[in-house]
The first five atom37 places (N, CA, C, CB, O) and aatype in JSON, in Angstrom:
{
  "aatype": [12, 1, 19, 6, 9, 3, 9, 0, 1, 1, 12, 6, 0, 14, 0, 3, 16, 19, 17, 0, 10, 19, 7, 0, 13, 7, 15, 3, 0, 10, 16, 8, 7, 18, 19, 11, 1, 19, 6, 19, 6, 7, 6, 7, 10, 7, 0, 19, 1, 16, 18, 8, 16, 19, 6, 1, 10, 7, 7, 0, 14, 19, 1, 5, 1, 10, 3, 9, 10, 3, 14, 19, 3, 1, 19, 9, 7, 18, 1, 12, 9, 3, 2, 7, 2, 19, 14, 17, 16, 3, 18, 0, 7, 16, 9, 1, 19, 16, 10, 4, 7, 14, 6, 0, 4, 0, 19, 15, 12, 8, 10, 8, 18, 9, 14, 13, 7, 0, 3, 6, 5, 16, 4, 1, 0, 10, 15, 1, 5, 2, 19, 3, 0, 18, 13, 0, 2, 10, 3, 1, 0, 10, 7, 10, 3, 0],
  "atom_mask": [
    [1, 1, 1, 1, 1],
    [1, 1, 1, 1, 1],
    [1, 1, 1, 1, 1],
    [1, 1, 1, 1, 1],
    [1, 1, 1, 1, 1],
    [1, 1, 1, 1, 1],
    [1, 1, 1, 1, 1],
    [1, 1, 1, 1, 1],
    [1, 1, 1, 1, 1],
    [1, 1, 1, 1, 1],
    [1, 1, 1, 1, 1],
    [1, 1, 1, 1, 1],
    [1, 1, 1, 1, 1],
    [1, 1, 1, 1, 1],
    [1, 1, 1, 1, 1],
    [1, 1, 1, 1, 1],
    [1, 1, 1, 1, 1],
    [1, 1, 1, 1, 1],
    [1, 1, 1, 1, 1],
    [1, 1, 1, 1, 1],
    [1, 1, 1, 1, 1],
    [1, 1, 1, 1, 1],
    [1, 1, 1, 0, 1],
    [1, 1, 1, 1, 1],
    [1, 1, 1, 1, 1],
    [1, 1, 1, 0, 1],
    [1, 1, 1, 1, 1],
    [1, 1, 1, 1, 1],
    [1, 1, 1, 1, 1],
    [1, 1, 1, 1, 1],
    [1, 1, 1, 1, 1],
    [1, 1, 1, 1, 1],
    [1, 1, 1, 0, 1],
    [1, 1, 1, 1, 1],
    [1, 1, 1, 1, 1],
    [1, 1, 1, 1, 1],
    [1, 1, 1, 1, 1],
    [1, 1, 1, 1, 1],
    [1, 1, 1, 1, 1],
    [1, 1, 1, 1, 1],
    [1, 1, 1, 1, 1],
    [1, 1, 1, 0, 1],
    [1, 1, 1, 1, 1],
    [1, 1, 1, 0, 1],
    [1, 1, 1, 1, 1],
    [1, 1, 1, 0, 1],
    [1, 1, 1, 1, 1],
    [1, 1, 1, 1, 1],
    [1, 1, 1, 1, 1],
    [1, 1, 1, 1, 1],
    [1, 1, 1, 1, 1],
    [1, 1, 1, 1, 1],
    [1, 1, 1, 1, 1],
    [1, 1, 1, 1, 1],
    [1, 1, 1, 1, 1],
    [1, 1, 1, 1, 1],
    [1, 1, 1, 1, 1],
    [1, 1, 1, 0, 1],
    [1, 1, 1, 0, 1],
    [1, 1, 1, 1, 1],
    [1, 1, 1, 1, 1],
    [1, 1, 1, 1, 1],
    [1, 1, 1, 1, 1],
    [1, 1, 1, 1, 1],
    [1, 1, 1, 1, 1],
    [1, 1, 1, 1, 1],
    [1, 1, 1, 1, 1],
    [1, 1, 1, 1, 1],
    [1, 1, 1, 1, 1],
    [1, 1, 1, 1, 1],
    [1, 1, 1, 1, 1],
    [1, 1, 1, 1, 1],
    [1, 1, 1, 1, 1],
    [1, 1, 1, 1, 1],
    [1, 1, 1, 1, 1],
    [1, 1, 1, 1, 1],
    [1, 1, 1, 0, 1],
    [1, 1, 1, 1, 1],
    [1, 1, 1, 1, 1],
    [1, 1, 1, 1, 1],
    [1, 1, 1, 1, 1],
    [1, 1, 1, 1, 1],
    [1, 1, 1, 1, 1],
    [1, 1, 1, 0, 1],
    [1, 1, 1, 1, 1],
    [1, 1, 1, 1, 1],
    [1, 1, 1, 1, 1],
    [1, 1, 1, 1, 1],
    [1, 1, 1, 1, 1],
    [1, 1, 1, 1, 1],
    [1, 1, 1, 1, 1],
    [1, 1, 1, 1, 1],
    [1, 1, 1, 0, 1],
    [1, 1, 1, 1, 1],
    [1, 1, 1, 1, 1],
    [1, 1, 1, 1, 1],
    [1, 1, 1, 1, 1],
    [1, 1, 1, 1, 1],
    [1, 1, 1, 1, 1],
    [1, 1, 1, 1, 1],
    [1, 1, 1, 0, 1],
    [1, 1, 1, 1, 1],
    [1, 1, 1, 1, 1],
    [1, 1, 1, 1, 1],
    [1, 1, 1, 1, 1],
    [1, 1, 1, 1, 1],
    [1, 1, 1, 1, 1],
    [1, 1, 1, 1, 1],
    [1, 1, 1, 1, 1],
    [1, 1, 1, 1, 1],
    [1, 1, 1, 1, 1],
    [1, 1, 1, 1, 1],
    [1, 1, 1, 1, 1],
    [1, 1, 1, 1, 1],
    [1, 1, 1, 1, 1],
    [1, 1, 1, 1, 1],
    [1, 1, 1, 0, 1],
    [1, 1, 1, 1, 1],
    [1, 1, 1, 1, 1],
    [1, 1, 1, 1, 1],
    [1, 1, 1, 1, 1],
    [1, 1, 1, 1, 1],
    [1, 1, 1, 1, 1],
    [1, 1, 1, 1, 1],
    [1, 1, 1, 1, 1],
    [1, 1, 1, 1, 1],
    [1, 1, 1, 1, 1],
    [1, 1, 1, 1, 1],
    [1, 1, 1, 1, 1],
    [1, 1, 1, 1, 1],
    [1, 1, 1, 1, 1],
    [1, 1, 1, 1, 1],
    [1, 1, 1, 1, 1],
    [1, 1, 1, 1, 1],
    [1, 1, 1, 1, 1],
    [1, 1, 1, 1, 1],
    [1, 1, 1, 1, 1],
    [1, 1, 1, 1, 1],
    [1, 1, 1, 1, 1],
    [1, 1, 1, 1, 1],
    [1, 1, 1, 1, 1],
    [1, 1, 1, 1, 1],
    [1, 1, 1, 0, 1],
    [1, 1, 1, 1, 1],
    [1, 1, 1, 1, 1],
    [1, 1, 1, 1, 1]
  ],
  "atom_positions": [
    [[63.21, -40.82, 74.92], [63.2, -41.93, 73.92], [62.47, -43.77, 74.15], [64.82, -41.99, 73.68], [62.93, -44.58, 74.96]],
    [[61.67, -43.95, 73.52], [61.43, -44.99, 73.54], [62.71, -46.09, 72.93], [60.22, -44.91, 72.96], [63.53, -45.99, 72.02]],
    [[62.39, -47.2, 73.97], [63.13, -48.45, 73.22], [62.37, -49.49, 73.22], [64.43, -48.94, 73.79], [61.49, -49.73, 74.05]],
    [[62.74, -50.23, 72.12], [62.1, -51.1, 71.54], [63.01, -52.46, 71.4], [61.65, -50.5, 70.31], [64.22, -52.29, 71.3]],
    [[62.53, -53.75, 71.39], [63.26, -55.11, 71.63], [62.43, -56.07, 70.94], [63.45, -55.54, 73.2], [61.38, -56.61, 71.28]],
    [[63.24, -56.17, 69.73], [62.1, -57.33, 69.12], [63.7, -58.58, 69.28], [61.14, -56.84, 66.76], [64.92, -58.4, 69.21]],
    [[62.86, -59.74, 69.51], [63.79, -60.86, 69.67], [63.22, -62.47, 69.03], [64.06, -60.91, 71.36], [62.18, -62.77, 69.6]],
    [[63.55, -63.21, 68.31], [63.0, -64.33, 68.25], [63.9, -65.48, 68.14], [62.18, -64.28, 67.32], [64.92, -65.27, 67.48]],
    [[63.68, -67.14, 68.85], [64.26, -67.73, 68.66], [63.52, -69.41, 68.16], [65.0, -67.41, 69.64], [62.34, -69.68, 68.38]],
    [[64.41, -70.3, 67.54], [63.52, -71.07, 67.17], [63.34, -72.17, 68.27], [63.84, -71.52, 65.87], [64.39, -71.98, 68.89]],
    [[62.93, -72.84, 68.69], [62.38, -73.79, 69.61], [62.26, -75.24, 68.9], [60.97, -73.24, 70.1], [61.34, -75.46, 68.11]],
    [[63.02, -76.01, 69.15], [62.59, -77.25, 68.47], [61.65, -78.01, 69.61], [63.98, -78.19, 67.96], [62.17, -78.91, 70.27]],
    [[60.46, -77.7, 69.82], [59.09, -78.55, 70.68], [58.4, -78.06, 69.78], [58.5, -78.22, 72.39], [58.75, -77.13, 69.05]],
    [[57.25, -78.7, 69.74], [56.04, -78.46, 69.25], [55.14, -77.26, 69.7], [55.43, -79.54, 69.45], [54.68, -77.18, 70.85]],
    [[54.92, -76.36, 68.73], [53.97, -74.99, 69.08], [53.12, -75.29, 70.24], [52.9, -74.52, 67.8], [53.43, -74.68, 71.27]],
    [[52.32, -75.93, 70.3], [51.53, -76.27, 71.6], [52.27, -76.47, 73.0], [50.81, -77.55, 71.33], [52.26, -75.77, 74.01]],
    [[52.64, -77.18, 72.83], [53.93, -77.67, 73.88], [54.44, -76.13, 74.59], [55.54, -78.57, 72.79], [54.21, -75.75, 75.73]],
    [[55.24, -75.35, 73.43], [56.15, -74.14, 73.98], [54.89, -72.92, 74.69], [57.22, -73.33, 72.38], [55.06, -72.11, 75.6]],
    [[53.55, -73.23, 73.81], [52.69, -72.17, 74.03], [51.92, -72.37, 75.46], [51.72, -72.08, 72.8], [51.65, -71.34, 76.07]],
    [[51.58, -73.57, 76.0], [51.44, -74.0, 77.17], [52.24, -73.1, 78.26], [51.82, -75.35, 77.12], [51.69, -72.54, 79.21]],
    [[53.37, -73.07, 78.02], [54.44, -72.44, 78.82], [54.42, -70.71, 78.66], [55.93, -73.11, 78.27], [54.69, -69.98, 79.61]],
    [[54.08, -70.28, 77.48], [54.53, -68.94, 77.2], [52.99, -68.57, 77.83], [55.05, -68.47, 75.4], [52.88, -67.55, 78.52]],
    [[52.14, -69.19, 77.63], [50.94, -68.45, 77.56], [50.31, -68.86, 79.45], [0.0, 0.0, 0.0], [49.12, -69.11, 79.6]],
    [[50.96, -68.86, 80.29], [50.68, -69.24, 81.7], [51.05, -68.02, 82.32], [51.47, -70.51, 82.29], [51.98, -67.89, 83.12]],
    [[50.15, -66.98, 81.86], [50.34, -65.78, 82.56], [50.66, -65.64, 84.36], [49.08, -65.09, 82.19], [51.14, -64.67, 84.93]],
    [[50.41, -66.39, 84.71], [50.62, -66.64, 86.43], [51.24, -67.56, 86.81], [0.0, 0.0, 0.0], [51.1, -67.99, 87.96]],
    [[52.22, -68.2, 85.81], [53.43, -69.31, 86.23], [54.33, -68.61, 86.53], [53.98, -70.34, 85.24], [54.46, -67.42, 86.21]],
    [[55.08, -69.29, 87.19], [56.79, -68.62, 87.6], [57.82, -69.37, 87.22], [57.18, -68.45, 89.19], [58.98, -69.28, 87.61]],
    [[57.1, -70.57, 86.01], [57.79, -71.51, 85.21], [59.23, -70.84, 84.45], [56.68, -72.04, 84.11], [60.17, -71.54, 84.08]],
    [[59.2, -69.75, 84.35], [60.2, -68.94, 82.93], [60.53, -67.69, 83.68], [59.2, -68.43, 81.14], [61.09, -66.81, 83.02]],
    [[60.25, -67.43, 85.13], [60.87, -66.23, 85.49], [62.19, -66.19, 86.14], [60.07, -65.61, 86.25], [62.86, -65.17, 86.26]],
    [[62.7, -68.03, 86.78], [64.01, -67.53, 87.48], [64.98, -66.82, 86.85], [64.7, -68.51, 87.95], [65.06, -66.67, 85.63]],
    [[65.79, -66.33, 87.74], [66.98, -65.39, 87.49], [66.61, -63.69, 87.52], [0.0, 0.0, 0.0], [67.32, -62.69, 87.67]],
    [[65.07, -63.91, 87.29], [65.06, -62.17, 87.41], [63.75, -61.86, 87.95], [65.23, -61.25, 85.86], [63.43, -60.69, 87.73]],
    [[62.74, -62.66, 88.7], [61.89, -62.76, 89.73], [61.78, -63.62, 90.76], [61.02, -62.79, 89.34], [61.97, -64.8, 90.49]],
    [[61.52, -63.33, 91.82], [61.45, -64.25, 92.79], [60.47, -64.96, 93.27], [61.81, -63.85, 93.58], [60.73, -65.97, 93.91]],
    [[59.17, -64.57, 93.05], [58.16, -65.07, 93.29], [56.7, -64.03, 92.23], [58.21, -65.1, 95.04], [56.57, -62.87, 91.85]],
    [[55.98, -65.19, 92.14], [54.87, -64.5, 90.87], [53.63, -64.3, 92.19], [54.24, -65.98, 89.08], [53.83, -64.93, 93.22]],
    [[52.66, -63.62, 92.12], [51.73, -63.37, 92.64], [50.36, -63.14, 91.24], [52.21, -62.17, 93.63], [50.57, -62.57, 90.17]],
    [[49.23, -63.67, 91.6], [48.11, -63.04, 90.48], [46.89, -63.09, 91.44], [47.83, -64.07, 88.85], [46.4, -63.64, 92.42]],
    [[46.73, -62.06, 90.39], [44.98, -61.79, 90.92], [43.9, -61.42, 89.66], [44.89, -60.23, 92.1], [43.91, -60.49, 88.86]],
    [[43.01, -62.47, 89.83], [42.07, -62.55, 88.71], [42.69, -63.81, 88.02], [0.0, 0.0, 0.0], [43.58, -64.56, 88.42]],
    [[41.75, -63.81, 86.58], [41.78, -64.87, 85.89], [41.29, -63.97, 84.22], [40.66, -66.17, 86.69], [40.38, -63.16, 84.01]],
    [[42.06, -64.39, 83.53], [41.69, -64.16, 81.86], [42.35, -62.64, 81.8], [0.0, 0.0, 0.0], [43.26, -62.32, 82.56]],
    [[41.79, -61.74, 80.81], [42.19, -60.69, 80.55], [41.95, -59.57, 81.48], [41.83, -60.53, 79.49], [40.79, -59.37, 81.85]],
    [[42.7, -58.99, 81.79], [42.52, -57.79, 83.2], [42.92, -58.5, 84.29], [0.0, 0.0, 0.0], [42.87, -57.98, 85.4]],
    [[43.36, -59.77, 84.12], [44.15, -60.16, 85.37], [45.51, -59.5, 85.56], [44.4, -61.64, 85.37], [46.13, -58.92, 84.67]],
    [[45.94, -59.66, 86.91], [47.4, -58.84, 86.89], [48.25, -59.84, 88.04], [47.23, -56.85, 87.51], [47.94, -60.45, 89.06]],
    [[49.41, -59.63, 87.29], [50.07, -60.48, 88.0], [51.1, -59.3, 88.64], [50.7, -61.78, 87.09], [51.31, -58.25, 88.04]],
    [[51.87, -59.73, 90.3], [52.51, -59.27, 90.55], [54.1, -59.8, 90.68], [51.91, -58.9, 91.23], [54.18, -60.43, 91.73]],
    [[55.3, -59.76, 90.04], [56.58, -59.94, 89.97], [57.48, -59.7, 91.32], [56.96, -59.14, 88.93], [57.95, -58.56, 91.28]],
    [[57.85, -60.4, 92.46], [58.76, -59.83, 93.09], [59.81, -59.55, 92.53], [58.99, -60.34, 93.95], [60.13, -60.54, 91.86]],
    [[60.51, -58.79, 92.43], [62.07, -59.03, 90.96], [63.26, -59.05, 92.39], [62.54, -56.84, 89.2], [63.19, -58.65, 93.56]],
    [[64.29, -59.72, 91.59], [65.47, -59.52, 92.42], [66.16, -58.16, 92.36], [66.42, -60.51, 92.07], [65.81, -57.16, 91.74]],
    [[67.46, -58.36, 93.33], [67.47, -57.3, 94.02], [68.24, -56.18, 92.36], [68.54, -57.61, 95.78], [68.05, -54.97, 92.25]],
    [[68.86, -56.82, 91.58], [69.36, -56.24, 90.51], [68.51, -55.4, 89.66], [69.87, -57.14, 89.83], [69.01, -54.51, 88.97]],
    [[67.25, -55.65, 89.67], [65.99, -54.5, 89.5], [65.4, -54.37, 90.34], [65.01, -54.59, 88.65], [64.19, -54.61, 90.42]],
    [[66.21, -53.92, 91.3], [65.43, -52.52, 92.75], [64.95, -53.71, 93.74], [0.0, 0.0, 0.0], [65.05, -53.48, 94.95]],
    [[64.44, -54.98, 93.32], [64.29, -55.76, 94.43], [62.38, -55.73, 95.02], [0.0, 0.0, 0.0], [61.8, -56.36, 95.91]],
    [[61.9, -54.63, 93.94], [60.7, -54.23, 94.58], [59.5, -54.97, 93.76], [60.58, -52.59, 94.59], [60.02, -55.4, 92.73]],
    [[58.61, -55.17, 93.78], [57.26, -55.41, 93.18], [57.19, -55.29, 91.73], [56.28, -54.49, 93.74], [58.39, -55.33, 92.0]],
    [[57.08, -55.21, 90.82], [56.54, -54.8, 89.68], [55.03, -55.46, 89.72], [57.47, -55.22, 88.44], [54.71, -56.38, 90.47]],
    [[54.09, -54.76, 88.69], [52.63, -55.38, 88.17], [52.49, -55.23, 86.97], [51.41, -54.84, 88.7], [52.84, -54.17, 86.46]],
    [[51.89, -56.34, 86.13], [51.53, -56.37, 85.18], [50.24, -56.87, 84.68], [52.29, -56.72, 84.82], [49.94, -58.0, 85.06]],
    [[49.25, -56.13, 83.74], [48.12, -56.5, 83.6], [48.16, -57.27, 82.33], [47.25, -55.46, 83.69], [48.88, -56.87, 81.41]],
    [[47.49, -58.26, 82.22], [46.79, -59.21, 80.77], [46.35, -58.14, 80.01], [45.31, -60.41, 81.04], [45.69, -57.18, 80.43]],
    [[46.9, -58.45, 78.38], [45.9, -57.6, 77.95], [45.81, -58.54, 76.6], [46.28, -55.85, 77.83], [45.19, -58.05, 75.66]],
    [[46.12, -59.26, 76.51], [46.05, -60.22, 75.15], [46.43, -61.71, 75.34], [47.09, -59.66, 73.99], [47.57, -62.13, 75.54]],
    [[45.45, -62.32, 75.25], [45.82, -63.81, 75.33], [44.43, -64.41, 74.4], [45.94, -64.47, 77.23], [43.2, -64.38, 74.43]],
    [[45.6, -64.96, 73.52], [44.95, -65.56, 72.07], [45.52, -67.06, 71.85], [45.46, -64.52, 70.59], [46.62, -67.35, 71.4]],
    [[44.71, -67.76, 72.19], [45.38, -69.31, 72.58], [45.01, -69.56, 70.86], [44.36, -70.65, 74.17], [45.92, -70.29, 70.5]],
    [[44.35, -69.36, 69.97], [44.21, -69.92, 68.83], [45.64, -69.23, 67.73], [42.54, -69.56, 68.37], [46.12, -69.97, 66.87]],
    [[46.17, -67.84, 67.91], [47.31, -67.5, 67.41], [48.62, -67.25, 68.14], [47.02, -66.58, 66.83], [49.63, -66.59, 67.87]],
    [[48.18, -68.13, 69.3], [49.18, -68.06, 70.34], [50.12, -66.75, 70.62], [50.03, -69.13, 70.06], [51.35, -66.72, 70.58]],
    [[49.17, -65.63, 70.92], [49.89, -64.59, 71.4], [49.16, -64.08, 72.9], [49.91, -63.44, 70.2], [47.96, -64.05, 73.14]],
    [[50.13, -63.75, 73.68], [50.59, -62.79, 74.93], [50.84, -61.78, 75.0], [51.4, -62.95, 75.46], [52.01, -61.47, 74.77]],
    [[49.72, -60.58, 75.42], [50.57, -59.23, 75.78], [50.22, -58.82, 77.32], [0.0, 0.0, 0.0], [49.46, -59.33, 78.14]],
    [[50.86, -57.95, 77.36], [50.77, -57.63, 79.12], [51.55, -56.39, 78.67], [51.65, -58.88, 80.58], [52.36, -56.07, 77.8]],
    [[50.74, -55.73, 79.95], [51.43, -54.53, 80.26], [52.26, -53.94, 81.46], [50.64, -53.82, 80.13], [52.05, -54.85, 82.26]],
    [[52.93, -53.19, 82.02], [53.54, -52.99, 83.6], [52.08, -51.73, 84.04], [55.78, -52.05, 83.63], [51.39, -51.15, 83.2]],
    [[51.99, -51.64, 85.1], [50.83, -50.8, 85.42], [51.44, -50.72, 86.99], [49.1, -51.55, 85.11], [50.78, -49.93, 87.66]],
    [[52.28, -51.19, 87.54], [53.25, -50.32, 88.5], [54.43, -51.09, 88.14], [52.92, -50.28, 90.27], [54.6, -52.31, 88.1]],
    [[55.36, -49.92, 87.85], [56.96, -49.73, 88.08], [57.34, -50.25, 89.21], [57.47, -48.34, 88.13], [58.46, -50.77, 89.11]],
    [[56.92, -50.31, 90.11], [58.11, -50.6, 91.01], [59.65, -49.98, 91.11], [0.0, 0.0, 0.0], [59.81, -48.79, 90.88]],
    [[60.54, -50.65, 91.4], [61.85, -49.83, 90.93], [62.28, -50.5, 89.65], [63.16, -49.87, 92.08], [63.34, -51.09, 89.48]],
    [[61.67, -50.4, 89.09], [62.43, -50.59, 87.51], [62.98, -49.37, 86.92], [61.39, -51.11, 86.33], [62.28, -48.51, 87.45]],
    [[63.81, -48.76, 86.14], [64.3, -47.96, 85.38], [63.55, -47.15, 84.2], [65.18, -48.61, 84.99], [63.82, -46.19, 83.48]],
    [[62.49, -48.01, 84.37], [61.3, -47.87, 82.83], [60.03, -47.02, 83.1], [60.54, -49.57, 82.29], [59.72, -46.62, 84.23]],
    [[59.38, -46.81, 82.07], [57.61, -46.74, 82.42], [57.12, -47.3, 81.27], [56.79, -45.11, 82.64], [57.87, -47.86, 80.46]],
    [[55.5, -47.17, 81.06], [55.11, -47.35, 79.8], [55.93, -48.63, 79.33], [55.33, -46.06, 78.96], [56.37, -48.56, 78.18]],
    [[56.14, -49.52, 79.9], [56.44, -51.19, 79.25], [55.49, -51.78, 78.75], [56.86, -52.25, 80.17], [54.37, -51.47, 79.15]],
    [[55.64, -52.79, 77.76], [54.43, -53.37, 77.23], [55.43, -54.54, 76.49], [53.31, -52.24, 76.17], [56.34, -54.42, 75.67]],
    [[54.89, -55.59, 77.09], [55.36, -56.91, 76.51], [53.94, -57.84, 75.37], [0.0, 0.0, 0.0], [52.73, -58.0, 75.54]],
    [[55.05, -58.31, 74.13], [54.03, -59.01, 73.52], [54.88, -60.64, 73.12], [53.4, -57.99, 72.08], [56.08, -60.63, 72.84]],
    [[54.18, -61.76, 73.14], [55.0, -62.74, 73.1], [54.55, -63.77, 72.0], [55.1, -63.26, 74.43], [54.06, -64.48, 72.88]],
    [[54.3, -64.46, 70.89], [53.99, -65.39, 69.77], [55.15, -66.19, 69.6], [53.63, -64.69, 68.46], [56.37, -66.05, 69.61]],
    [[54.05, -67.37, 69.39], [54.9, -68.69, 69.64], [53.96, -68.97, 67.77], [54.4, -70.08, 71.65], [52.77, -68.79, 67.5]],
    [[54.9, -69.35, 66.99], [54.82, -69.44, 65.41], [55.03, -70.95, 64.87], [56.03, -68.44, 64.71], [56.15, -71.46, 64.74]],
    [[54.04, -71.5, 64.63], [54.81, -72.82, 63.48], [55.98, -72.98, 62.61], [54.05, -73.08, 62.47], [56.26, -72.28, 61.63]],
    [[56.63, -73.95, 63.04], [57.7, -73.75, 61.92], [57.9, -75.5, 61.88], [59.35, -72.58, 62.42], [58.72, -76.16, 62.51]],
    [[56.76, -76.01, 60.84], [56.44, -77.01, 61.04], [56.02, -78.14, 62.22], [0.0, 0.0, 0.0], [56.4, -77.74, 63.32]],
    [[55.32, -79.46, 62.29], [54.62, -79.98, 63.0], [55.98, -80.11, 64.61], [53.93, -81.43, 62.06], [55.42, -79.89, 65.69]],
    [[57.01, -80.32, 64.69], [57.43, -80.42, 65.36], [59.07, -79.26, 65.96], [57.26, -81.6, 65.04], [60.2, -79.45, 66.42]],
    [[58.41, -78.4, 65.64], [59.35, -76.75, 66.37], [58.18, -75.28, 65.82], [61.68, -76.42, 65.15], [57.17, -75.1, 65.14]],
    [[59.08, -74.57, 66.58], [58.3, -73.32, 66.94], [59.17, -71.97, 66.65], [57.89, -73.39, 68.55], [60.39, -72.09, 66.72]],
    [[58.66, -70.78, 66.35], [59.27, -69.77, 66.63], [58.74, -69.29, 67.87], [59.27, -68.94, 65.65], [57.69, -69.76, 68.29]],
    [[59.32, -68.42, 68.47], [59.47, -67.45, 69.96], [59.79, -66.28, 69.38], [60.73, -67.85, 71.2], [60.85, -65.96, 68.85]],
    [[58.47, -65.46, 69.58], [59.2, -63.66, 68.86], [58.5, -63.07, 70.07], [58.48, -62.74, 66.81], [57.43, -63.49, 70.5]],
    [[59.32, -61.89, 70.66], [59.09, -61.05, 71.59], [59.75, -59.81, 71.04], [59.55, -61.53, 72.9], [60.78, -59.47, 70.45]],
    [[58.23, -59.09, 71.71], [58.59, -57.31, 71.04], [58.15, -56.92, 72.66], [57.2, -56.35, 69.25], [57.14, -57.24, 73.29]],
    [[59.25, -56.15, 73.02], [59.01, -55.07, 73.92], [59.24, -53.8, 74.05], [59.34, -55.29, 74.69], [60.35, -53.45, 73.65]],
    [[58.42, -52.8, 74.58], [58.76, -51.07, 74.48], [58.8, -50.44, 75.79], [57.57, -50.16, 73.63], [57.92, -50.82, 76.56]],
    [[59.25, -49.97, 76.03], [59.21, -49.09, 77.17], [60.21, -47.89, 76.81], [59.63, -49.88, 78.55], [61.05, -47.9, 75.91]],
    [[59.82, -46.4, 78.1], [60.67, -45.3, 78.0], [61.39, -45.44, 79.64], [59.72, -43.75, 77.59], [60.96, -45.4, 80.79]],
    [[62.69, -45.63, 78.97], [63.73, -45.1, 79.91], [63.72, -43.6, 81.11], [64.77, -44.88, 78.88], [63.82, -42.4, 80.86]],
    [[63.59, -44.24, 82.28], [63.85, -42.81, 83.24], [64.82, -43.69, 84.35], [62.06, -41.88, 84.13], [65.09, -44.89, 84.49]],
    [[65.29, -42.14, 85.19], [66.24, -43.02, 86.4], [67.05, -43.63, 85.77], [0.0, 0.0, 0.0], [67.96, -43.87, 86.56]],
    [[67.41, -44.26, 84.33], [68.88, -44.42, 83.8], [69.22, -44.36, 82.94], [69.43, -45.18, 83.89], [68.36, -43.84, 82.24]],
    [[70.61, -44.73, 82.02], [70.61, -44.33, 80.71], [70.29, -45.48, 79.51], [71.93, -43.73, 80.54], [70.47, -46.6, 79.98]],
    [[69.96, -45.5, 78.41], [69.22, -46.09, 77.45], [70.07, -47.77, 77.39], [69.26, -45.03, 75.92], [69.56, -48.84, 77.06]],
    [[71.61, -47.48, 77.85], [72.57, -48.47, 77.44], [71.78, -49.46, 78.9], [74.61, -47.86, 77.42], [71.41, -50.62, 78.68]],
    [[71.64, -48.93, 80.12], [71.75, -49.94, 81.05], [70.53, -50.46, 81.21], [72.27, -49.55, 82.24], [70.43, -51.47, 81.9]],
    [[69.15, -49.78, 80.52], [68.25, -50.02, 80.57], [68.32, -51.55, 79.26], [67.47, -48.65, 80.5], [68.2, -52.74, 79.55]],
    [[68.46, -51.17, 78.35], [68.71, -52.21, 77.09], [69.39, -53.55, 77.81], [69.89, -51.47, 75.76], [68.91, -54.63, 77.47]],
    [[70.69, -53.55, 78.96], [71.54, -54.54, 79.26], [70.08, -55.57, 80.35], [73.26, -53.75, 80.19], [69.83, -56.78, 80.39]],
    [[69.55, -54.56, 80.93], [68.95, -55.05, 81.88], [67.59, -56.2, 81.56], [68.62, -53.84, 82.56], [67.08, -57.16, 82.15]],
    [[67.39, -55.5, 80.34], [66.21, -55.97, 79.38], [66.81, -57.42, 78.8], [65.87, -54.71, 77.98], [66.18, -58.48, 78.8]],
    [[68.35, -57.2, 78.24], [68.7, -58.03, 77.42], [68.96, -59.45, 78.76], [70.09, -57.34, 76.4], [68.59, -60.6, 78.5]],
    [[69.39, -59.22, 79.65], [69.66, -60.18, 81.05], [68.16, -60.56, 81.24], [70.42, -59.25, 82.65], [68.04, -61.78, 81.37]],
    [[67.35, -60.11, 81.29], [65.6, -60.9, 81.73], [65.32, -61.59, 80.31], [63.92, -59.46, 82.16], [64.73, -62.67, 80.37]],
    [[65.64, -61.17, 79.15], [65.24, -61.42, 78.04], [65.72, -63.41, 78.3], [66.08, -60.23, 76.73], [64.9, -64.33, 78.3]],
    [[67.63, -63.56, 78.54], [68.21, -64.27, 78.24], [67.69, -65.56, 79.17], [69.45, -63.75, 78.22], [67.38, -66.73, 78.93]],
    [[67.76, -64.55, 80.59], [67.04, -65.84, 81.73], [65.36, -66.25, 81.57], [67.14, -65.17, 83.56], [64.86, -67.24, 82.1]],
    [[64.67, -65.34, 80.77], [63.27, -66.32, 80.11], [63.33, -67.52, 79.33], [62.45, -65.57, 79.16], [62.7, -68.58, 79.37]],
    [[64.48, -66.97, 78.4], [64.93, -68.35, 77.03], [65.61, -69.6, 77.85], [66.49, -67.71, 75.59], [65.45, -70.8, 77.63]],
    [[66.14, -69.18, 78.54], [67.09, -70.04, 79.43], [66.31, -70.6, 79.87], [67.98, -69.56, 80.4], [66.31, -71.73, 79.37]],
    [[65.12, -70.42, 81.02], [63.99, -70.94, 81.77], [63.0, -71.93, 81.15], [63.26, -69.86, 82.2], [62.51, -72.94, 81.64]],
    [[62.76, -71.12, 79.43], [61.98, -72.15, 78.39], [62.62, -73.23, 78.19], [61.72, -71.67, 77.04], [62.18, -74.35, 78.44]],
    [[63.68, -72.99, 77.73], [64.72, -74.08, 77.3], [64.78, -75.31, 78.69], [66.47, -73.17, 77.0], [64.68, -76.53, 78.57]],
    [[64.89, -74.83, 79.5], [65.05, -75.8, 80.81], [63.69, -76.33, 80.78], [65.46, -75.04, 82.39], [63.82, -77.54, 80.59]],
    [[62.39, -76.02, 80.89], [61.41, -76.41, 80.86], [60.75, -77.04, 79.82], [60.99, -75.7, 81.19], [59.62, -77.51, 79.94]],
    [[61.52, -77.09, 78.63], [61.2, -78.13, 77.66], [61.92, -78.97, 77.52], [61.02, -77.84, 76.6], [61.62, -79.86, 76.72]],
    [[63.05, -79.03, 78.16], [64.0, -80.08, 78.34], [65.38, -79.84, 77.09], [0.0, 0.0, 0.0], [65.96, -80.72, 76.46]],
    [[65.57, -78.49, 77.06], [66.13, -78.51, 75.67], [67.23, -78.25, 76.35], [65.66, -77.55, 74.42], [68.08, -77.84, 75.57]],
    [[67.7, -78.3, 77.68], [69.15, -77.24, 78.23], [70.36, -78.55, 78.49], [68.74, -76.08, 80.25], [71.49, -78.36, 78.93]],
    [[69.81, -79.82, 78.13], [70.81, -80.82, 78.1], [72.42, -80.75, 77.33], [70.06, -81.85, 77.51], [73.18, -81.71, 77.39]]
  ]
}
């Protein structure tokens, strides 16, 4: 059974400022808590990033390919091409930054994958921890965590 996760948060920061962080495919600024180190091969569409995951995600590298990078509509999309030790496959994600006036924006995230090696509830819990860490890192990078 395919799992789909849709999450959105309002950010009290300009969309372009948020996009500079969200759209940086090879950056490690938003990965603390679920990735130890990021490596990138190539640039632009087709680039591949390797996430060296933390132990709760198996501790093995996973690889993701950049499929969408649209700075006009502020959308980034990626697909996992090497699952490493995570308990899912056919993973893909899309993140969009949408204006909410000049000084705020919404960040929406759509993830989907097929669990294997763990039940759906376990996979959803792992995903939620990663998404929570992502948004906490985004808050921190924007200085909104004070």
